N, C-alpha and C positions, 0 to 999 in steps of 0.2 A: 504494500500500500504506500503510495507516494505521498509525501507530506507537502501540501500546497503552501502552507504558511510556516516557515521555519521559526522555531522558538515558541510556537503556540502551546505545545505540550508542557514546556517548562513554565510558561506563564499560568497555565491551568493548574499545575501542581502547586505553584506559589499561592494561587487563589485559594486552593483547598486548605493548605497549611495555615494561611491567614484566617480563613473562616473557622477552623478548629481552634486556633489561638484566641480569636475573638469570643467564641463560645465559652471557652474555659475562663477567660477574664470576666465575662458576664456572670458566669456561675459563681465565681468567687465573690464578686462585688455585691450581688443580690442574694447570696445564700441559697441559690437554687440547688435542689438535690442533683447529684452528679449524673444519675441515669437520664435526666432530662436533657443533658448536653448532647448525648448521642442521638436522641430523638430529634432535637432541633437541628443538628448538623445534617442528619439524614434527610429531613424534610427540605432543608435549604438546597441540598444537592439535587434532590428529585425535582424541585421547582426549577432550578437552574438548567437541568437537563431537558425538561419539558419546554422551556422557553427557547433554548438553543435548537431543539428539534423543530419547533414551530417556525423559527426564522429560517432554518435550513430548507424546510418544505416550501416556503414562500419564494426563496431564491431559485429553487429548482423550477417552480412553475413560471417564474418571470422569464426565464431563458428559453422555455419550450416553444414560445410562439414565434 
């Protein structure tokens, strides 16, 4: 599979690590039980994936005509 955007995978990994760090910081700051951190990060990643898939589908349709 050819990579069309060099460095995108590294940026995505950085985004994931940042998201996890942000969730841990919020958990500590607000005293949220630790198991909710995993749920929050999972939901955020699912939403991000759904948004990316929706935008990818739109770009595919735009080029088809």
